[in-house]
N, CA, C and O atoms as a DFTB+ gen file, in Angstrom:
704 C
 N C O
     1  1      93.804      76.488     100.843
     2  2      92.249      76.920     101.159
     3  2      92.101      77.878     100.069
     4  3      93.029      78.670      99.905
     5  1      91.105      77.937      99.308
     6  2      90.791      78.894      98.322
     7  2      90.040      80.009      99.059
     8  3      89.629      79.823     100.205
     9  1      89.831      81.338      98.312
    10  2      89.183      82.329      98.853
    11  2      87.898      82.027      99.490
    12  3      87.557      82.477     100.583
    13  1      87.166      81.203      98.714
    14  2      85.759      81.033      99.054
    15  2      85.553      80.275     100.567
    16  3      84.679      80.502     101.404
    17  1      86.585      79.370     100.615
    18  2      86.779      78.670     101.765
    19  2      87.056      79.602     103.046
    20  3      86.458      79.579     104.121
    21  1      88.020      80.348     102.685
    22  2      88.439      81.269     103.621
    23  2      87.467      82.372     104.014
    24  3      87.551      82.924     105.111
    25  1      86.598      82.669     103.164
    26  2      85.519      83.622     103.576
    27  2      84.438      82.909     104.323
    28  3      83.916      83.493     105.272
    29  1      84.058      81.731     104.001
    30  2      83.167      80.786     104.617
    31  2      83.698      80.569     106.061
    32  3      82.896      80.533     106.994
    33  1      84.893      80.438     106.244
    34  2      85.444      80.034     107.656
    35  2      85.841      81.199     108.320
    36  3      86.527      81.073     109.335
    37  1      85.543      82.265     107.939
    38  2      85.972      83.386     108.563
    39  2      87.650      83.523     108.796
    40  3      88.197      84.015     109.783
    41  1      88.215      83.023     107.764
    42  2      89.770      83.053     107.914
    43  2      90.299      84.205     107.116
    44  3      90.772      83.945     106.010
    45  1      90.281      85.404     107.523
    46  2      90.644      86.519     106.829
    47  2      90.963      87.690     107.909
    48  3      90.560      87.571     109.066
    49  1      91.662      88.765     107.510
    50  2      91.951      89.695     108.309
    51  2      91.055      91.024     108.049
    52  3      90.536      91.225     106.951
    53  1      90.913      91.920     109.150
    54  2      89.865      93.077     108.905
    55  2      90.388      93.825     107.806
    56  3      89.551      94.382     107.096
    57  1      91.675      93.966     107.495
    58  2      92.036      94.738     106.291
    59  2      91.623      94.029     105.036
    60  3      91.594      94.709     104.011
    61  1      91.299      92.764     104.969
    62  2      90.790      92.186     103.747
    63  2      89.396      92.441     103.335
    64  3      88.955      91.998     102.275
    65  1      88.583      93.261     104.287
    66  2      87.244      93.682     104.019
    67  2      87.481      95.201     103.518
    68  3      88.144      96.051     104.112
    69  1      86.844      95.342     102.386
    70  2      86.938      96.599     101.599
    71  2      85.552      97.084     100.904
    72  3      84.864      96.301     100.249
    73  1      85.270      98.191     101.068
    74  2      84.206      98.863     100.339
    75  2      84.854      99.312      99.024
    76  3      85.922      99.922      99.051
    77  1      84.200      99.009      97.816
    78  2      84.689      99.443      96.610
    79  2      83.595     100.067      95.901
    80  3      82.425      99.958      96.266
    81  1      84.011     100.789      94.784
    82  2      82.939     101.510      93.898
    83  2      81.969     102.263      94.698
    84  3      80.765     102.164      94.460
    85  1      82.481     103.100      95.746
    86  2      81.829     103.979      96.526
    87  2      81.272     105.198      95.674
    88  3      81.960     105.824      94.868
    89  1      80.003     105.440      95.942
    90  2      79.367     106.658      95.413
    91  2      78.682     107.328      96.403
    92  3      77.688     106.877      96.972
    93  1      79.268     108.550      96.650
    94  2      78.695     109.609      97.679
    95  2      77.641     110.359      97.118
    96  3      77.767     110.690      95.939
    97  1      76.633     110.689      97.731
    98  2      75.496     111.662      97.095
    99  2      75.369     112.871      98.169
   100  3      74.380     112.996      98.890
   101  1      76.422     113.697      98.190
   102  2      76.204     114.985      99.065
   103  2      74.951     115.777      99.319
   104  3      74.729     116.202     100.452
   105  1      74.032     116.021      98.219
   106  2      73.036     116.537      98.247
   107  2      71.755     115.734      99.006
   108  3      70.658     116.251      99.218
   109  1      72.080     114.574      99.309
   110  2      71.260     113.589      99.901
   111  2      71.489     113.461     101.411
   112  3      70.573     113.159     102.176
   113  1      72.626     113.679     101.776
   114  2      73.221     113.512     103.026
   115  2      72.872     114.489     104.071
   116  3      73.332     115.629     104.128
   117  1      72.022     113.965     104.898
   118  2      71.688     114.922     106.106
   119  2      72.328     114.470     107.378
   120  3      73.309     115.049     107.845
   121  1      71.829     113.546     107.873
   122  2      72.420     113.233     109.396
   123  2      73.683     112.289     109.292
   124  3      74.569     112.260     110.146
   125  1      73.663     111.620     108.292
   126  2      74.807     110.480     107.897
   127  2      75.080     110.835     106.369
   128  3      74.473     111.665     105.691
   129  1      76.126     110.019     105.988
   130  2      76.421     110.104     104.513
   131  2      75.455     109.149     103.666
   132  3      75.258     107.960     103.920
   133  1      74.887     109.881     102.612
   134  2      74.145     109.096     101.765
   135  2      75.173     108.364     100.843
   136  3      76.041     109.010     100.256
   137  1      75.083     107.229     100.743
   138  2      76.203     106.289      99.818
   139  2      75.731     105.195      99.348
   140  3      74.680     104.713      99.772
   141  1      76.502     104.610      98.331
   142  2      76.371     103.151      97.931
   143  2      77.607     102.664      97.860
   144  3      78.532     103.462      97.709
   145  1      77.863     101.288      97.952
   146  2      79.195     100.826      97.825
   147  2      79.100      99.186      97.546
   148  3      78.019      98.598      97.571
   149  1      80.090      98.668      97.335
   150  2      80.139      97.101      97.262
   151  2      81.079      96.719      98.342
   152  3      82.108      97.372      98.515
   153  1      80.764      95.644      99.115
   154  2      81.518      95.128     100.207
   155  2      82.255      93.908      99.541
   156  3      81.623      93.051      98.924
   157  1      83.664      93.867      99.701
   158  2      84.450      92.805      99.236
   159  2      85.215      92.186     100.339
   160  3      85.688      92.945     101.185
   161  1      85.411      90.848     100.453
   162  2      86.230      90.326     101.329
   163  2      87.278      89.541     100.398
   164  3      86.807      88.826      99.514
   165  1      88.563      89.626     100.533
   166  2      89.461      88.909      99.778
   167  2      89.262      89.039      98.299
   168  3      89.565      88.103      97.559
   169  1      88.794      90.096      97.863
   170  2      88.486      90.505      96.577
   171  2      87.324      89.845      95.865
   172  3      87.237      89.830      94.637
   173  1      86.440      89.303      96.675
   174  2      85.189      88.566      96.380
   175  2      84.002      89.408      96.794
   176  3      83.833      89.617      97.995
   177  1      83.186      89.897      95.922
   178  2      82.075      90.547      96.024
   179  2      81.013      90.009      97.023
   180  3      80.379      89.042      96.601
   181  1      80.722      90.421      98.182
   182  2      79.806      89.934      99.194
   183  2      78.566      90.414      99.062
   184  3      77.688      89.564      98.917
   185  1      78.191      91.739      99.072
   186  2      77.104      92.507      99.071
   187  2      77.193      93.977      98.590
   188  3      78.236      94.589      98.362
   189  1      76.018      94.408      98.481
   190  2      76.018      95.924      98.333
   191  2      75.577      96.575      99.686
   192  3      74.748      96.069     100.443
   193  1      76.186      97.679      99.884
   194  2      75.941      98.405     101.279
   195  2      75.423      99.759     100.773
   196  3      75.871     100.331      99.780
   197  1      74.523     100.171     101.485
   198  2      74.007     101.779     101.176
   199  2      73.457     102.344     102.336
   200  3      73.136     101.586     103.252
   201  1      73.294     103.582     102.447
   202  2      72.877     104.388     103.467
   203  2      72.085     105.625     102.841
   204  3      72.564     106.394     102.008
   205  1      70.665     105.702     103.429
   206  2      69.972     106.744     102.723
   207  2      70.234     108.222     103.330
   208  3      69.501     109.143     102.971
   209  1      71.231     108.430     104.205
   210  2      71.702     109.722     104.615
   211  2      70.798     110.289     105.629
   212  3      70.918     111.505     105.778
   213  1      69.935     109.706     106.351
   214  2      68.931     110.380     107.218
   215  2      69.070     109.915     108.643
   216  3      68.138     109.961     109.446
   217  1      70.345     109.440     108.936
   218  2      70.642     109.036     110.258
   219  2      70.431     107.537     110.543
   220  3      70.818     107.107     111.630
   221  1      69.855     106.713     109.665
   222  2      69.571     105.306     109.965
   223  2      70.791     104.485     109.574
   224  3      71.833     104.949     109.109
   225  1      70.561     103.370     109.790
   226  2      71.561     102.323     109.642
   227  2      72.032     102.043     108.247
   228  3      71.414     102.514     107.292
   229  1      72.980     101.380     108.104
   230  2      73.401     101.001     106.709
   231  2      72.528      99.784     106.327
   232  3      71.960      99.105     107.182
   233  1      72.449      99.540     104.995
   234  2      71.589      98.530     104.582
   235  2      72.519      97.553     103.679
   236  3      73.347      97.980     102.874
   237  1      72.307      96.407     103.888
   238  2      72.955      95.377     103.151
   239  2      72.186      94.456     102.296
   240  3      71.424      93.606     102.757
   241  1      72.406      94.645     101.016
   242  2      71.640      93.810      99.916
   243  2      72.538      92.610      99.294
   244  3      73.663      92.810      98.836
   245  1      71.998      91.517      99.326
   246  2      72.838      90.530      98.807
   247  2      72.320      90.338      97.343
   248  3      71.133      90.150      97.078
   249  1      73.380      90.406      96.369
   250  2      73.203      90.472      94.959
   251  2      73.964      89.367      94.314
   252  3      73.987      89.311      93.084
   253  1      74.588      88.482      95.036
   254  2      75.367      87.376      94.624
   255  2      74.535      86.073      94.486
   256  3      73.386      86.031      94.927
   257  1      75.085      85.068      93.907
   258  2      74.121      83.847      93.608
   259  2      74.970      82.878      94.447
   260  3      74.597      81.705      94.446
   261  1      76.024      83.193      95.139
   262  2      76.679      82.236      96.091
   263  2      75.821      81.888      97.158
   264  3      75.332      82.714      97.930
   265  1      75.614      80.522      97.211
   266  2      74.565      79.981      98.123
   267  2      74.939      80.237      99.589
   268  3      74.005      80.366     100.381
   269  1      76.231      80.327     100.051
   270  2      76.655      80.547     101.334
   271  2      76.426      81.823     101.723
   272  3      76.341      81.973     102.942
   273  1      76.268      83.036     100.873
   274  2      76.082      84.427     101.244
   275  2      74.536      84.663     101.302
   276  3      73.825      84.786     100.305
   277  1      74.125      84.709     102.553
   278  2      72.824      85.064     102.751
   279  2      72.752      85.991     104.158
   280  3      73.741      86.372     104.783
   281  1      71.628      86.209     104.436
   282  2      71.447      86.996     105.810
   283  2      72.028      86.429     106.975
   284  3      72.577      87.147     107.811
   285  1      71.948      85.140     107.102
   286  2      72.405      84.436     108.171
   287  2      74.285      84.634     108.267
   288  3      75.004      84.824     109.248
   289  1      74.608      84.494     106.852
   290  2      76.141      84.845     106.680
   291  2      76.423      86.146     107.165
   292  3      77.392      86.312     107.906
   293  1      75.630      87.167     106.807
   294  2      75.925      88.564     107.291
   295  2      75.807      88.888     108.587
   296  3      76.410      89.844     109.075
   297  1      74.926      88.026     109.330
   298  2      74.755      88.241     110.898
   299  2      75.916      87.667     111.591
   300  3      76.274      88.114     112.681
   301  1      76.623      86.526     110.905
   302  2      77.792      85.961     111.628
   303  2      78.863      86.896     111.208
   304  3      79.650      87.219     112.098
   305  1      79.063      87.436     109.926
   306  2      80.001      88.463     109.704
   307  2      80.048      89.611     110.614
   308  3      81.103      90.161     110.930
   309  1      78.760      90.006     111.077
   310  2      78.611      91.038     111.980
   311  2      79.183      90.616     113.311
   312  3      79.933      91.386     113.912
   313  1      78.860      89.405     113.814
   314  2      79.567      88.953     114.978
   315  2      81.044      88.866     114.886
   316  3      81.787      89.041     115.852
   317  1      81.462      88.573     113.614
   318  2      82.835      88.378     113.757
   319  2      83.534      89.889     113.651
   320  3      84.633      90.053     114.181
   321  1      82.987      90.803     113.073
   322  2      83.379      92.048     113.223
   323  2      83.468      92.751     114.646
   324  3      84.329      93.551     115.011
   325  1      82.441      92.297     115.325
   326  2      82.351      92.760     116.825
   327  2      83.564      92.057     117.578
   328  3      84.042      92.633     118.555
   329  1      84.031      90.953     117.201
   330  2      85.097      90.354     117.901
   331  2      86.541      90.527     117.345
   332  3      87.572      90.281     117.971
   333  1      86.457      90.946     116.189
   334  2      87.878      91.290     115.659
   335  2      88.236      92.637     115.155
   336  3      89.373      92.932     114.788
   337  1      87.251      93.418     115.152
   338  2      87.773      94.837     114.839
   339  2      87.937      95.704     116.074
   340  3      87.376      95.479     117.147
   341  1      88.829      96.802     115.804
   342  2      89.091      97.507     117.106
   343  2      87.796      98.135     117.580
   344  3      86.868      98.479     116.848
   345  1      87.861      98.253     119.064
   346  2      86.489      98.980     119.585
   347  2      86.619     100.399     119.272
   348  3      87.661     100.872     118.818
   349  1      85.521     101.109     119.522
   350  2      85.519     102.633     119.300
   351  2      84.772     103.161     120.767
   352  3      84.003     102.544     121.504
   353  1      85.243     104.359     120.864
   354  2      84.862     104.996     122.235
   355  2      83.605     105.708     121.814
   356  3      83.553     106.479     120.855
   357  1      82.589     105.394     122.602
   358  2      81.125     106.016     122.581
   359  2      80.995     106.960     123.529
   360  3      80.646     106.645     124.667
   361  1      81.238     108.134     123.212
   362  2      81.201     109.503     123.982
   363  2      79.879     109.526     124.892
   364  3      80.013     109.740     126.096
   365  1      78.780     109.340     124.421
   366  2      77.450     109.394     125.146
   367  2      77.533     108.364     126.404
   368  3      77.227     108.748     127.533
   369  1      77.921     107.169     126.173
   370  2      77.915     106.096     127.210
   371  2      79.397     106.144     128.063
   372  3      79.572     105.497     129.096
   373  1      80.259     106.880     127.549
   374  2      81.624     106.882     128.280
   375  2      82.162     105.651     128.244
   376  3      82.742     105.333     129.282
   377  1      82.153     104.692     127.196
   378  2      82.870     103.479     127.312
   379  2      83.058     103.060     125.804
   380  3      82.442     103.588     124.878
   381  1      84.035     101.987     125.661
   382  2      84.324     101.402     124.327
   383  2      83.244     100.395     123.994
   384  3      82.650      99.696     124.815
   385  1      83.090     100.410     122.854
   386  2      82.087      99.331     122.399
   387  2      82.524      98.611     121.029
   388  3      83.253      99.208     120.236
   389  1      82.123      97.495     120.810
   390  2      82.496      96.752     119.756
   391  2      82.153      97.374     118.613
   392  3      81.222      98.177     118.675
   393  1      82.836      97.137     117.302
   394  2      82.574      97.862     116.081
   395  2      81.824      96.661     115.221
   396  3      82.330      95.558     115.010
   397  1      80.746      97.015     114.846
   398  2      79.883      96.145     113.968
   399  2      80.280      96.088     112.387
   400  3      81.204      96.729     111.886
   401  1      79.492      95.288     111.768
   402  2      79.711      95.501     110.251
   403  2      79.653      96.856     109.944
   404  3      80.504      97.198     109.124
   405  1      78.872      97.788     110.369
   406  2      78.514      99.091     110.011
   407  2      79.929      99.882     110.240
   408  3      80.115     100.906     109.583
   409  1      80.813      99.484     111.048
   410  2      81.961     100.144     111.335
   411  2      82.771     100.280     109.954
   412  3      83.732     101.049     109.961
   413  1      82.481      99.642     108.854
   414  2      82.997      99.709     107.490
   415  2      82.831     101.089     106.988
   416  3      83.580     101.559     106.132
   417  1      81.811     101.762     107.540
   418  2      81.462     103.176     107.102
   419  2      82.563     104.142     107.171
   420  3      82.533     105.159     106.478
   421  1      83.593     103.868     108.017
   422  2      84.893     104.522     108.400
   423  2      85.584     104.592     106.829
   424  3      86.203     105.594     106.472
   425  1      85.434     103.628     106.107
   426  2      86.064     103.609     104.842
   427  2      85.317     104.580     103.830
   428  3      85.932     105.027     102.862
   429  1      84.053     104.887     104.052
   430  2      83.364     105.910     103.287
   431  2      83.650     107.303     103.681
   432  3      83.586     108.246     102.892
   433  1      83.960     107.401     104.903
   434  2      84.551     108.835     105.652
   435  2      85.921     108.907     104.945
   436  3      86.158     109.930     104.303
   437  1      86.748     108.032     104.991
   438  2      88.110     108.272     104.254
   439  2      88.055     108.499     102.957
   440  3      88.869     109.273     102.454
   441  1      87.114     107.883     102.209
   442  2      87.129     108.022     100.787
   443  2      86.422     109.468     100.512
   444  3      86.751     110.034      99.470
   445  1      85.538     110.066     101.313
   446  2      84.964     111.243     101.043
   447  2      86.204     112.426     101.550
   448  3      86.336     113.485     100.937
   449  1      86.934     112.117     102.567
   450  2      87.879     113.179     103.008
   451  2      88.839     113.217     101.939
   452  3      89.363     114.274     101.590
   453  1      89.120     111.980     101.344
   454  2      90.332     112.006     100.336
   455  2      89.806     112.827      99.020
   456  3      90.566     113.566      98.394
   457  1      88.389     112.621      98.647
   458  2      87.865     113.379      97.514
   459  2      87.986     114.839      97.994
   460  3      88.515     115.561      97.148
   461  1      87.673     115.379      98.996
   462  2      87.773     116.735      99.413
   463  2      89.008     117.340      99.243
   464  3      89.234     118.437      98.732
   465  1      89.957     116.374      99.808
   466  2      91.548     116.899      99.809
   467  2      91.909     117.158      98.313
   468  3      92.394     118.225      97.938
   469  1      91.635     116.092      97.471
   470  2      91.928     116.177      96.091
   471  2      91.521     117.475      95.376
   472  3      92.318     118.187      94.764
   473  1      90.217     117.713      95.510
   474  2      89.518     118.754      95.130
   475  2      90.216     120.176      95.554
   476  3      90.569     120.988      94.699
   477  1      90.362     120.372      96.818
   478  2      91.089     121.298      97.394
   479  2      92.246     121.529      96.680
   480  3      92.374     122.624      96.132
   481  1      93.201     120.611      96.579
   482  2      94.516     120.539      96.160
   483  2      94.531     121.075      94.702
   484  3      95.429     121.831      94.332
   485  1      93.504     120.667      93.860
   486  2      93.466     120.895      92.366
   487  2      92.961     122.458      92.232
   488  3      93.472     123.070      91.295
   489  1      92.208     123.036      92.888
   490  2      91.611     124.422      92.870
   491  2      92.233     125.606      93.592
   492  3      92.070     126.782      93.266
   493  1      92.949     125.173      94.590
   494  2      93.596     126.410      95.395
   495  2      94.847     126.060      95.853
   496  3      95.262     124.906      95.745
   497  1      95.574     127.070      96.422
   498  2      96.951     126.801      96.920
   499  2      96.831     126.811      98.501
   500  3      96.604     127.820      99.169
   501  1      97.005     125.614      98.961
   502  2      96.929     125.332     100.494
   503  2      98.160     125.790     101.122
   504  3      99.241     125.624     100.557
   505  1      98.055     126.393     102.334
   506  2      99.293     126.722     103.140
   507  2      99.072     126.812     104.654
   508  3      97.956     127.097     105.088
   509  1     100.067     126.585     105.435
   510  2     100.132     126.889     106.681
   511  2     100.915     128.133     107.217
   512  3     102.118     128.266     106.993
   513  1     100.226     128.985     107.891
   514  2     101.102     130.132     108.391
   515  2     101.506     129.812     109.822
   516  3     100.638     129.669     110.684
   517  1     102.723     129.705     110.080
   518  2     103.259     129.349     111.360
   519  2     102.855     130.265     112.636
   520  3     102.916     129.940     113.821
   521  1     102.381     131.623     112.023
   522  2     101.937     132.475     113.283
   523  2     100.518     132.568     113.520
   524  3     100.087     133.448     114.266
   525  1      99.593     131.568     112.836
   526  2      98.307     131.549     112.995
   527  2      97.802     130.103     112.917
   528  3      98.372     129.317     112.160
   529  1      96.798     129.731     113.637
   530  2      96.255     128.540     113.567
   531  2      95.266     128.292     112.463
   532  3      94.476     129.141     112.050
   533  1      95.385     126.922     111.967
   534  2      94.401     126.603     110.783
   535  2      95.287     126.470     109.543
   536  3      96.505     126.643     109.536
   537  1      94.498     126.130     108.459
   538  2      94.930     125.767     107.095
   539  2      94.153     126.968     106.391
   540  3      93.002     127.318     106.656
   541  1      94.998     127.525     105.453
   542  2      94.617     128.702     104.698
   543  2      94.749     128.527     103.194
   544  3      95.494     127.664     102.731
   545  1      94.098     129.264     102.503
   546  2      94.316     128.874     100.912
   547  2      94.277     130.458     100.107
   548  3      93.593     131.436     100.410
   549  1      95.161     130.318      99.111
   550  2      95.167     131.481      98.076
   551  2      94.448     131.073      96.984
   552  3      94.677     130.017      96.394
   553  1      93.431     131.998      96.627
   554  2      92.564     131.536      95.435
   555  2      93.416     131.668      94.026
   556  3      93.310     132.528      93.152
   557  1      94.190     130.661      94.089
   558  2      94.877     130.732      92.729
   559  2      95.141     129.281      92.392
   560  3      95.300     128.437      93.273
   561  1      95.184     129.016      91.131
   562  2      95.413     127.626      90.706
   563  2      96.767     127.287      91.095
   564  3      97.732     128.046      91.002
   565  1      96.783     125.997      91.576
   566  2      98.405     125.626      91.994
   567  2      99.153     125.180      91.057
   568  3      99.506     124.003      90.986
   569  1      99.481     126.102      90.218
   570  2     100.566     125.728      88.964
   571  2     101.710     126.175      89.833
   572  3     101.710     126.797      90.896
   573  1     102.889     125.591      88.942
   574  2     104.286     125.747      89.394
   575  2     104.788     127.074      89.556
   576  3     105.628     127.387      90.399
   577  1     104.186     127.952      88.623
   578  2     104.378     129.274      88.557
   579  2     103.812     130.156      89.794
   580  3     104.429     131.017      90.421
   581  1     102.451     129.711      89.987
   582  2     101.952     130.453      91.198
   583  2     102.720     129.976      92.498
   584  3     102.933     130.765      93.419
   585  1     103.094     128.766      92.534
   586  2     103.611     128.328      93.799
   587  2     104.918     128.900      93.984
   588  3     105.234     129.165      95.144
   589  1     105.856     129.176      92.929
   590  2     107.204     129.856      93.113
   591  2     106.921     131.190      93.425
   592  3     107.627     131.682      94.305
   593  1     106.019     131.928      92.894
   594  2     105.590     133.282      93.284
   595  2     105.296     133.419      94.660
   596  3     105.833     134.305      95.324
   597  1     104.347     132.478      95.232
   598  2     103.796     132.459      96.596
   599  2     104.843     132.141      97.555
   600  3     104.852     132.701      98.652
   601  1     105.851     131.163      97.181
   602  2     106.783     130.764      98.247
   603  2     107.917     131.807      98.204
   604  3     108.671     131.893      99.173
   605  1     108.074     132.594      97.143
   606  2     109.172     133.527      97.194
   607  2     108.517     134.880      97.978
   608  3     109.335     135.596      98.555
   609  1     107.159     135.253      98.030
   610  2     106.637     136.177      98.716
   611  2     106.344     135.936      99.982
   612  3     106.154     136.887     100.740
   613  1     106.247     134.494     100.474
   614  2     105.732     133.957     101.662
   615  2     106.681     132.992     102.246
   616  3     106.159     131.947     102.634
   617  1     108.051     133.111     102.410
   618  2     109.008     132.229     102.549
   619  2     108.557     131.256     104.022
   620  3     108.755     130.046     104.142
   621  1     108.077     131.936     104.789
   622  2     107.640     131.070     106.049
   623  2     106.448     130.194     105.939
   624  3     106.130     129.404     106.827
   625  1     105.873     130.333     104.959
   626  2     104.374     129.468     104.969
   627  2     105.002     128.146     104.511
   628  3     106.086     128.055     103.935
   629  1     104.160     127.096     104.851
   630  2     104.436     125.763     104.356
   631  2     103.141     125.451     103.328
   632  3     101.986     125.402     103.752
   633  1     103.444     125.276     102.124
   634  2     102.530     125.203     101.076
   635  2     102.388     123.440     100.937
   636  3     103.356     122.693     100.802
   637  1     101.050     123.031     101.002
   638  2     100.861     121.734     100.918
   639  2     101.161     121.182      99.626
   640  3     101.522     120.005      99.616
   641  1     101.090     121.748      98.620
   642  2     101.477     121.206      97.309
   643  2     102.806     121.141      97.111
   644  3     103.190     120.653      96.048
   645  1     103.792     121.619      98.092
   646  2     105.187     121.466      97.978
   647  2     105.545     120.354      98.743
   648  3     106.721     120.033      98.570
   649  1     104.879     119.608      99.590
   650  2     105.370     118.522     100.409
   651  2     104.674     117.255      99.952
   652  3     103.613     117.207      99.329
   653  1     105.496     116.137     100.389
   654  2     104.885     114.805      99.867
   655  2     103.313     114.670     100.103
   656  3     102.825     115.045     101.169
   657  1     102.694     114.240      99.298
   658  2     101.173     114.086      99.331
   659  2     100.550     113.460     100.590
   660  3      99.524     113.901     101.107
   661  1     101.152     112.539     100.988
   662  2     100.644     111.694     102.381
   663  2     100.914     112.645     103.466
   664  3     100.055     112.687     104.347
   665  1     101.962     113.440     103.586
   666  2     102.013     114.251     104.641
   667  2     101.143     115.484     104.560
   668  3     100.749     115.990     105.610
   669  1     100.833     115.974     103.460
   670  2      99.970     117.002     103.014
   671  2      98.629     116.632     103.409
   672  3      97.983     117.501     103.994
   673  1      98.060     115.460     103.194
   674  2      96.738     114.958     103.446
   675  2      96.714     114.703     104.966
   676  3      95.656     114.857     105.576
   677  1      97.703     114.365     105.525
   678  2      97.522     114.282     107.266
   679  2      97.409     115.586     107.753
   680  3      96.551     115.806     108.608
   681  1      98.294     116.691     107.264
   682  2      98.072     118.098     107.768
   683  2      96.674     118.426     107.647
   684  3      95.970     118.831     108.572
   685  1      96.241     118.192     106.232
   686  2      94.944     118.714     105.794
   687  2      93.847     118.348     106.687
   688  3      92.990     119.183     106.974
   689  1      93.807     116.920     107.238
   690  2      92.949     116.403     107.927
   691  2      92.958     116.847     109.468
   692  3      91.949     116.898     110.172
   693  1      94.274     117.162     109.882
   694  2      94.400     117.763     111.290
   695  2      93.777     119.111     111.460
   696  3      93.113     119.440     112.442
   697  1      94.056     119.906     110.373
   698  2      93.653     121.361     110.249
   699  2      92.285     121.756     109.675
   700  3      91.935     122.934     109.745
   701  1      91.515     120.856     109.126
   702  2      90.204     121.111     108.730
   703  2      89.068     120.481     109.556
   704  3      87.894     120.680     109.243
């Protein structure tokens, strides 16, 4: 079965749905992220997704000429998401609710968090002081020379630039 047939028949996994070419507009983000991206399933572009950043829903624009990709298909895809994506806890109603197609917005959040982490890692030396809660920074470029000096002067600190990047990102997310 080729990719088109798999998509038409909803024969794919949740991780096969990806937002690509994400563009975030921080100055326009108010209640939600203002962004635009392209939704791909099995590396096939399905539609453009965007949000105006004012608290409203995501919008889905069909830009492909494939006959099967239409708003009826997007509604069926939304139903598929509700049945196949993990439920999320809605604090206001105190219950778990299905994840709709808009649940892909989590990919935007992950993208933005990764961008902020990358920026912080380039601009300052990030560290954890075991005697205090939180993540701290030295306002110094994270060069090898600066890291060596700071590690020598502060041997008990854990410097994010000195540990594997995945571990550093996890700590960054936990502490910010």
